[in-house]
C-alpha positions in Angstrom: -41.5 14.6 -9.7 -38.4 16.5 -10.8 -35.4 17.3 -8.7 -32.0 18.9 -9.2 -29.5 16.4 -8.0 -27.5 19.0 -6.2 -30.6 20.1 -4.3 -31.6 16.6 -3.2 -34.6 14.4 -3.9 -36.5 14.5 -0.6 -37.1 10.7 -0.7 -36.0 8.3 2.1 -33.5 6.6 -0.4 -31.6 7.8 -3.5 -33.7 6.6 -6.5 -30.8 6.9 -9.0 -29.8 3.2 -9.0 -33.4 2.1 -9.2 -33.8 4.2 -12.4 -30.6 3.0 -14.3 -31.6 -0.6 -14.1 -31.3 -3.5 -14.5 -27.5 -3.5 -14.4 -25.4 -6.6 -14.9 -23.4 -7.7 -12.0 -19.6 -7.7 -12.4 -18.4 -10.5 -10.1 -14.8 -9.7 -10.3 -11.8 -11.8 -9.3 -8.4 -10.0 -8.9 -5.0 -11.0 -7.6 -2.4 -8.9 -5.9 1.3 -8.9 -6.8 1.9 -11.0 -3.7 -0.8 -13.6 -4.7 -3.7 -12.5 -2.5 -7.1 -13.1 -4.2 -10.2 -10.9 -4.0 -13.7 -11.8 -5.3 -16.3 -9.0 -5.2 -19.5 -8.1 -6.9 -19.9 -4.7 -8.6 -23.2 -3.3 -9.8 -21.5 -0.6 -11.9 -20.3 -3.0 -14.6 -21.0 -3.5 -18.2 -19.6 -4.4 -21.7 -18.5 -1.2 -23.4 -17.1 -2.4 -26.8 -17.1 -5.5 -29.0 -14.2 -4.6 -31.3 -12.2 -5.4 -29.3 -14.2 -7.0 -26.5 -14.0 -4.6 -23.5 -15.7 -4.4 -20.1 -15.5 -2.0 -17.2 -16.4 -1.9 -13.5 -16.2 0.9 -11.1 -15.5 0.9 -7.3 -16.3 3.3 -4.6 -12.8 4.2 -3.6 -9.6 2.2 -3.9 -10.8 -1.2 -2.6 -8.9 -4.4 -3.0 -10.2 -5.1 -6.5 -8.9 -1.8 -7.9 -5.7 -2.0 -6.0 -5.0 -5.5 -7.1 -5.8 -4.9 -10.7 -3.4 -2.0 -10.7 -0.7 -4.2 -9.3 -1.0 -7.1 -11.8 -3.1 -5.7 -14.7 -5.5 -8.7 -14.8 -9.0 -9.6 -13.7 -11.8 -12.1 -14.3 -15.5 -11.2 -14.6 -17.7 -14.2 -13.5 -21.4 -14.4 -14.3 -23.6 -14.1 -11.3 -26.7 -16.3 -11.7 -29.9 -16.9 -9.8 -28.5 -20.2 -8.5 -25.4 -18.4 -7.2 -27.2 -15.4 -5.7 -26.5 -16.2 -2.1 -22.8 -16.9 -2.8 -22.5 -13.7 -4.8 -24.1 -11.7 -1.9 -21.8 -13.4 0.6 -18.7 -12.2 -1.3 -19.8 -8.6 -0.7 -19.2 -8.9 3.0 -16.4 -6.7 4.4 -14.1 -9.5 5.4 -10.9 -8.9 7.3 -7.8 -8.5 5.1 -6.5 -11.9 4.1 -9.8 -13.8 4.6 -10.9 -15.6 1.4 -14.2 -14.6 -0.2 -14.2 -17.9 -2.0 -14.0 -19.8 1.2 -16.5 -17.6 3.0 -19.1 -18.1 0.2 -18.3 -21.8 -0.3 -17.1 -21.3 -3.9 -14.4 -23.2 -5.8 -11.4 -21.6 -7.5 -10.8 -22.7 -11.0 -7.6 -21.9 -12.9 -7.9 -19.3 -15.7 -6.1 -20.0 -19.0 -4.5 -16.6 -19.9 -4.5 -14.6 -16.6 -3.4 -15.3 -13.1 -6.6 -14.5 -11.1 -8.8 -17.7 -10.7 -12.4 -17.9 -11.9 -15.5 -19.1 -10.1 -15.8 -22.8 -11.0 -19.6 -22.8 -10.3 -20.3 -19.8 -12.7 -21.3 -20.7 -16.3 -19.3 -17.8 -17.8 -16.0 -16.2 -17.0 -14.3 -13.4 -19.0 -10.5 -13.2 -18.6 -9.4 -9.6 -18.9 -6.2 -7.6 -19.3 -6.3 -4.1 -17.8 -6.4 -1.2 -20.3 -6.8 1.7 -17.9 -7.8 2.7 -14.4 -9.6 6.0 -14.5 -10.9 8.1 -11.5 -14.4 9.3 -12.4 -13.8 13.0 -11.9 -17.1 14.9 -11.1 -17.9 18.5 -12.1 -17.0 19.6 -8.6 -15.0 18.0 -5.9 -12.8 14.9 -5.8 -13.4 11.6 -7.5 -15.1 9.0 -5.2 -15.4 6.2 -7.8 -12.6 4.6 -9.7 -13.2 2.7 -13.0 -11.2 -0.1 -14.4 -11.4 -0.8 -18.1 -10.3 -4.2 -19.4 -10.0 -6.1 -22.7 -11.4 -9.5 -22.7 -8.8 -12.0 -24.0 -10.4 -15.3 -23.1 -13.9 -16.5 -22.5 -15.2 -19.6 -20.7 -18.7 -20.8 -21.4 -20.4 -23.9 -20.0 -21.1 -26.1 -23.0 -24.5 -27.1 -21.5 -25.8 -23.6 -22.4 -24.7 -23.7 -26.1 -27.5 -24.9 -28.4 -27.4 -24.8 -32.2 -24.3 -22.7 -32.1 -25.9 -20.0 -29.9 -25.6 -19.2 -26.2 -28.9 -19.7 -24.3 -28.4 -16.7 -21.9 -31.9 -17.1 -20.3 -31.2 -20.6 -19.3 -28.2 -19.4 -17.2 -30.5 -17.1 -15.3 -28.1 -14.2 -14.9 -29.0 -11.7 -12.2 -28.9 -7.9 -12.6 -28.9 -5.2 -10.0 -31.8 -2.8 -9.4 -32.1 -0.3 -6.7 -32.2 -0.8 -2.9 -32.1 -4.5 -2.1 -33.7 -5.6 -5.4 -32.4 -7.7 -8.3 -33.8 -8.9 -11.6 -33.3 -12.4 -13.1 -33.2 -13.1 -16.8 -35.3 -16.1 -17.8 -37.0 -17.7 -20.8 -40.5 -16.3 -19.9 -39.1 -12.7 -20.0 -37.2 -13.1 -23.3 -38.4 -11.6 -26.6 -36.9 -11.2 -30.0 -37.3 -8.3 -32.4 -35.8 -7.7 -35.9 -33.6 -4.6 -36.2 -34.1 -2.3 -39.2 -31.3 -2.4 -41.8 -28.6 0.1 -41.0 -30.1 1.0 -37.6 -27.5 2.0 -35.1 -24.9 0.1 -33.2 -27.1 -2.9 -32.6 -26.8 -3.9 -36.2 -23.1 -4.7 -35.5 -23.9 -7.6 -33.2 -22.8 -10.8 -34.9 
C-alpha cells in the first residue's frame, strides 16, 4: 500500500510507530524547582551524538517531564529492561499531581552524582543529563504538538555485573524497545549478531 499522510491510511490504527521500530525507551526522571519528582517512559527517545554524548526525548505537549526539565535543566534517562517492564508500564499511568510514580510502580529512588533528579535503583544503566535545549517540533502546517528536550550526558551509571572483558554486555541487560500498538521488543543474546564495518564507511566507524 501507499498513502499520503495528509489523506489518511484507512487502517484501524496508525501504522507509523510500527514502521519506525524498534525504538529505545527513554525512562526519564525529572525534578521541578520545588522538588517534585516525575518518572515517565518515552518511546520517542534516542542517542543523537557521541561527541559530546547527547540524547533527546519528545513529549506530546507540555507534560510534567518537559515542564520540570525546563525549570531545573536536568534529567536522568534510566534503561527500561525486560525484568522492569511492568514497573516501566506502571509509570506511564496518569497519576494525580503529586502522586509518586516511583511509589506507584514499587521502584527505589537512588541518588544521582551530578544532577538533582534521582535515578531508578533497579535499572542497570542511568544517564545523568544537563539540558541543552527544549524545542517545539514545528510541523509544516499548524501548531507544534510535540516538544523535544535535548540533553548532554554528563554522568553514566552502569551495573558492574554487565561489564565483561572491558565491554558492556547489552544483551544480558535485556533492554526493551517500543514497537507499534501494544508491542515491544527485547534485546537478548540469541538475537545479537556482529558484522565488521568497511574501512572509512560512514558514521558507524566512529564508534569506539
